[in-house]
C-alpha positions in Angstrom: -45.5 17.7 -17.5 -44.9 13.9 -17.6 -45.9 11.9 -14.5 -45.2 8.3 -13.4 -46.4 6.2 -10.4 -44.1 6.5 -7.4 -44.1 5.2 -3.8 -42.0 7.0 -1.2 -40.7 4.6 1.3 -38.4 4.4 4.3 -36.1 1.4 4.3 -34.0 0.9 7.4 -32.3 4.3 8.0 -32.7 5.5 4.4 -35.6 6.9 2.4 -36.3 7.2 -1.3 -38.5 6.8 -4.3 -39.6 3.3 -5.4 -40.4 3.0 -9.1 -41.2 0.2 -11.5 -38.7 -0.3 -14.2 -41.5 -0.4 -16.8 -42.6 3.1 -16.0 -39.1 4.5 -16.8 -37.4 5.2 -20.2 -35.3 2.2 -21.4 -32.5 4.6 -22.5 -30.2 4.9 -19.5 -29.4 8.6 -20.0 -33.1 9.5 -20.3 -33.9 7.4 -17.2 -31.2 9.2 -15.3 -32.5 12.6 -16.3 -36.0 11.5 -15.1 -34.4 10.6 -11.6 -32.5 13.8 -11.4 -35.8 15.7 -11.9 -37.8 13.6 -9.6 -35.3 14.0 -6.7 -34.4 17.7 -7.4 -30.7 16.9 -7.7 -28.2 19.8 -8.2 -29.4 21.8 -5.2 -28.3 21.4 -1.6 -31.9 21.1 -0.4 -33.2 19.3 -3.5 -35.9 21.9 -3.3 -37.5 21.2 -6.7 -37.9 17.4 -6.1 -38.7 14.8 -3.4 -35.1 14.3 -2.3 -34.3 15.3 1.3 -31.0 17.1 0.7 -29.0 14.2 2.3 -27.4 11.1 0.8 -29.5 9.0 3.1 -32.7 10.4 1.6 -31.6 11.0 -2.1 -32.1 7.4 -3.2 -34.1 5.5 -5.8 -35.1 1.9 -6.0 -36.0 0.5 -9.5 -37.9 -2.7 -9.3 -38.9 -5.4 -11.8 -39.5 -9.1 -12.1 -36.2 -10.8 -12.0 -34.5 -12.2 -15.2 -32.6 -14.7 -13.0 -34.1 -18.1 -12.1 -32.6 -17.6 -8.6 -34.6 -14.6 -7.8 -38.2 -13.3 -7.8 -37.3 -9.6 -8.0 -34.6 -7.5 -9.6 -33.6 -4.4 -7.6 -31.5 -1.6 -9.1 -30.3 0.9 -6.6 -29.5 4.5 -7.7 -27.8 7.0 -5.5 -28.8 10.5 -6.7 -26.0 13.0 -5.8 -27.5 15.9 -3.9 -25.3 18.8 -5.0 -24.4 17.6 -8.5 -26.7 16.5 -11.3 -25.5 13.0 -11.6 -26.3 9.5 -10.3 -24.2 6.5 -9.3 -25.4 3.0 -9.8 -22.2 1.3 -8.6 -23.1 0.1 -5.1 -26.0 -1.7 -3.5 -28.0 -0.1 -0.7 -29.0 -2.5 2.1 -31.3 -0.1 3.9 -33.5 0.6 0.8 -33.4 -3.1 0.2 -35.5 -3.5 3.4 -38.6 -2.0 1.6 -38.1 -3.8 -1.8 -40.0 -6.9 -0.8 -43.1 -5.1 0.6 -43.2 -2.8 -2.5 -42.9 -5.8 -4.9 -45.7 -7.7 -3.2 -48.0 -4.6 -3.2 -47.3 -4.0 -6.9 -48.3 -7.5 -7.7 -44.9 -8.7 -8.9 -45.0 -11.6 -6.4 -47.8 -13.5 -4.7 -47.9 -13.2 -1.0 -48.0 -16.1 1.4 -49.3 -16.1 5.0 -48.1 -15.1 7.6 -44.6 -14.4 6.1 -43.6 -14.1 2.4 -40.0 -14.9 1.5 -38.9 -12.7 -1.4 -35.8 -13.6 -3.3 -34.1 -10.4 -4.5 -31.3 -9.9 -7.0 -29.4 -6.7 -6.5 -28.7 -5.7 -10.1 -25.8 -3.4 -9.1 -23.7 -6.2 -7.7 -25.4 -9.3 -9.0 -25.8 -10.5 -5.3 -28.7 -12.3 -3.9 -30.7 -11.6 -0.7 -33.7 -13.3 0.9 -36.2 -11.0 2.5 -38.8 -12.2 4.9 -41.9 -9.9 4.8 -44.7 -9.9 7.3 -47.9 -10.7 5.3 -50.6 -12.1 7.6 -53.6 -13.1 5.4 -51.6 -12.3 2.3 -51.4 -8.5 3.1 -48.1 -6.6 3.7 -48.1 -4.9 7.2 -45.8 -2.2 8.3 -47.0 -1.8 11.9 -45.2 -3.8 14.4 -43.0 -3.8 17.6 -39.5 -3.8 16.2 -37.3 -0.9 16.9 -34.1 0.0 15.1 -31.5 2.6 16.1 -31.7 5.7 14.0 -35.4 5.5 13.3 -38.2 6.7 15.7 -41.0 4.4 16.7 -41.6 0.8 15.9 -42.6 -1.2 12.9 -42.9 -4.7 11.5 -39.6 -6.7 11.2 -38.0 -7.4 7.9 -35.4 -10.2 8.0 -32.7 -9.9 5.4 -30.1 -12.7 4.6 -27.3 -11.8 2.3 -26.3 -15.0 0.5 -23.2 -14.2 -1.7 -21.8 -10.8 -0.7 -18.1 -11.5 -1.0 -16.5 -9.6 -3.9 -19.8 -7.8 -4.6 -18.2 -5.3 -7.0 -14.6 -6.4 -7.5 -15.1 -10.2 -7.6 -12.7 -10.6 -4.6 -13.2 -10.3 -0.8 -9.8 -8.6 -0.5 -9.4 -6.9 -3.9 -5.8 -5.7 -3.3 -4.7 -9.2 -2.5 -3.9 -8.2 1.1 -5.7 -8.0 4.4 -3.6 -5.1 5.3 -2.4 -2.1 3.2 -0.7 1.2 3.9 -1.9 4.5 2.4 -0.6 7.9 3.6 1.1 6.1 6.5 -2.1 4.7 7.8 -2.6 0.9 8.0 -6.0 -0.1 6.5 -8.0 -3.1 5.3 -9.6 -2.9 1.9 -12.6 -5.3 1.8 -15.4 -5.9 -0.6 -18.2 -7.7 1.3 -21.6 -6.4 0.3 -19.9 -2.9 -0.1 -16.3 -2.1 -1.0 -14.8 -0.3 1.9 -11.5 1.0 3.2 -11.4 0.4 7.0 -9.2 2.8 8.9 -8.3 3.0 12.6 -9.7 6.3 13.8 -6.6 7.1 15.9 -4.3 6.8 12.9 -6.0 10.0 11.5 -5.9 11.7 14.9 -9.5 11.0 15.9 -11.1 9.0 18.7 -13.8 7.5 16.5 -16.5 8.7 19.0 -17.0 12.1 17.4 -20.5 13.0 16.2 -21.3 12.8 12.5 -21.8 16.6 12.4 -18.4 17.2 14.0 -16.6 15.0 11.5 -18.4 16.6 8.6 -17.0 20.0 9.6 -13.5 18.7 9.8 -12.2 19.6 6.4 -8.7 18.3 7.1 -10.1 14.9 8.0 -12.3 14.8 4.9 -9.3 15.6 2.7 -7.3 12.8 4.4 -10.1 10.3 3.9 -10.5 11.3 0.3 -6.8 10.8 -0.4 -6.8 7.3 1.2 -10.1 6.5 -0.5 -8.7 7.3 -4.0 -5.5 5.4 -3.5 -7.5 2.4 -2.1 -10.0 2.6 -5.0 -7.1 2.3 -7.5 -5.5 -0.5 -5.6 -8.9 -2.3 -5.5 -9.2 -2.2 -9.2 -11.8 0.5 -9.5 -9.5 3.0 -11.3 -10.1 6.7 -10.7 -12.9 6.8 -8.1 -13.2 10.6 -7.9 -16.7 10.5 -9.3 -17.7 7.2 -7.7 -19.2 6.6 -4.2 -17.1 3.5 -3.7 -15.0 2.5 -1.8 -16.5 3.9 1.4 -14.0 5.0 4.0 -14.8 3.8 7.5 -13.2 4.9 10.8 -13.2 2.2 13.5 -12.4 2.2 17.2 -13.1 0.0 20.2 -16.7 -0.3 21.2 -17.9 1.7 24.3 -21.4 0.3 24.9 -21.2 -3.4 25.1 -20.8 -3.9 21.3 -17.8 -5.4 19.4 -16.7 -2.5 17.2 -17.4 1.3 17.0 -17.6 2.8 13.5 -18.0 6.1 11.6 -19.1 5.3 8.0 -18.7 7.9 5.2 -20.9 8.0 2.1 -18.1 8.8 1.0 -17.8 12.6 1.7 -20.2 12.8 4.7 -20.6 10.7 7.8 -23.6 8.5 7.9 -25.9 9.4 10.9 -26.1 5.6 11.6 -24.7 2.8 9.4 -25.4 1.3 6.0 -26.6 -2.3 6.1 -24.1 -3.3 3.5 -21.4 -1.5 5.4 -22.5 -3.4 8.6 -22.2 -6.7 6.8 -18.7 -6.1 5.5 -17.5 -4.7 8.8 -19.0 -7.6 10.9 -17.3 -10.1 8.5 -14.0 -8.2 8.9 -14.3 -8.6 12.6 -14.0 -12.3 12.4 -11.5 -12.7 9.6 -7.9 -12.9 10.9 -5.4 -10.4 9.7 -7.8 -7.5 9.2 -7.6 -4.2 11.0 -11.1 -4.9 12.5 -10.1 -8.4 13.8 -7.0 -6.9 15.5 -9.5 -4.8 17.5 -12.2 -7.4 18.2 -10.3 -10.8 18.2 -13.6 -12.5 17.2 -14.1 -15.7 15.3 -16.8 -18.1 14.2 -20.5 -18.0 13.9 -22.6 -15.6 15.9 -23.8 -12.1 16.4 -21.4 -9.1 15.9 -22.8 -5.8 17.4 -21.5 -2.7 15.7 -21.9 0.7 17.3 -22.6 3.8 15.3 -23.6 7.4 15.9 -27.3 6.5 16.4 -26.9 3.4 18.5 -25.9 -0.1 17.2 -26.8 -2.8 14.8 -26.5 -6.6 15.3 -25.3 -8.8 12.4 -25.8 -12.5 12.7 -22.9 -14.3 10.8 -23.1 -18.0 9.8 -21.2 -20.4 7.5 -18.0 -19.0 8.9 -16.2 -22.4 9.2 -15.8 -22.4 5.3 -13.6 -19.9 3.5 -14.3 -16.3 4.4 -15.9 -15.8 1.0 -18.7 -18.2 2.1 -19.9 -16.1 5.1 -23.6 -15.4 5.2 -25.0 -12.4 7.1 -28.5 -11.7 8.5 -30.0 -8.6 9.9 -33.4 -7.5 11.2 -34.6 -4.2 10.0 -37.9 -2.3 9.4 -39.6 -0.4 6.5 -42.6 1.8 6.0 -44.7 3.1 3.1 -45.0 6.9 3.4 -46.9 8.0 0.4 -48.2 6.6 -2.9 -49.2 8.5 -6.0 -47.7 10.2 -9.0 -44.4 12.1 -9.3 -44.0 14.8 -12.0 -41.0 15.2 -14.2 -40.0 18.7 -15.3 -39.6 19.1 -19.1 
């Protein structure tokens, strides 16, 4: 059996394999076959690999020195589909991104400063740029700390992420349909591409409160069918064509916040509800909250720089928006997250 070096890491509320691009086949099909074997894709438990049987834990980050002068590190995100033997490299993953900087420093791809190292990251999937501030006292990455994020037990060292150019991440336009409001299946929605292409839907328009648990929503086959119908129509209208076998756009149910936040959400990936919230999703939703004419802004009535607090099934996440006085496309978003190295060694690839 072949083997390659692998580090298993938690990034935010996701977990996955971190691999160096140089350790993988250059041929994309061969590389994808490697990843399917590593994760155990094609089985609901991913029993023959290191995947966790959930979209949140069936992820891979492929890391290399950047080919761009504007970045130190290139990060290719791969979503490995659990029940089907296929991968999707269409979107970015902001949660896995939390662990990229620490991994790159420990692999010797970038020299650490003290007490904090700023790592400039290019997400290859979307050609967007992110700055990650990693705690590196005395030039060593630390994972222990006092920062707590909802959806993850315990505390860890903070990782500050700033997304620099997230508008039009996949489509090239903040509002790919040309509208801030569209109607699909009699539901008024907003199609936005800010860090992650999404179709934002008022929960009540699909007969939901928006406060249901993720498990309850996953069992609602009628809702999932409605979401998929809207998602496919939105995907076509956003210029992505037939999105049947793509994980974008993500459908998101929104409702008024209940616990002191600005917005409550249920984020789908796209066929199961996230137990918390994707970072890229949070950035797009927070931005929508302050842009007039969107479904989210109709609920929040927010404007200008500041923190937008988004509630999700596991708690909430705060997104700090800046540069909002310019065009909406210029909005910058920052979040504080955590990451942890879980194990390091070799992973074996079945022949």
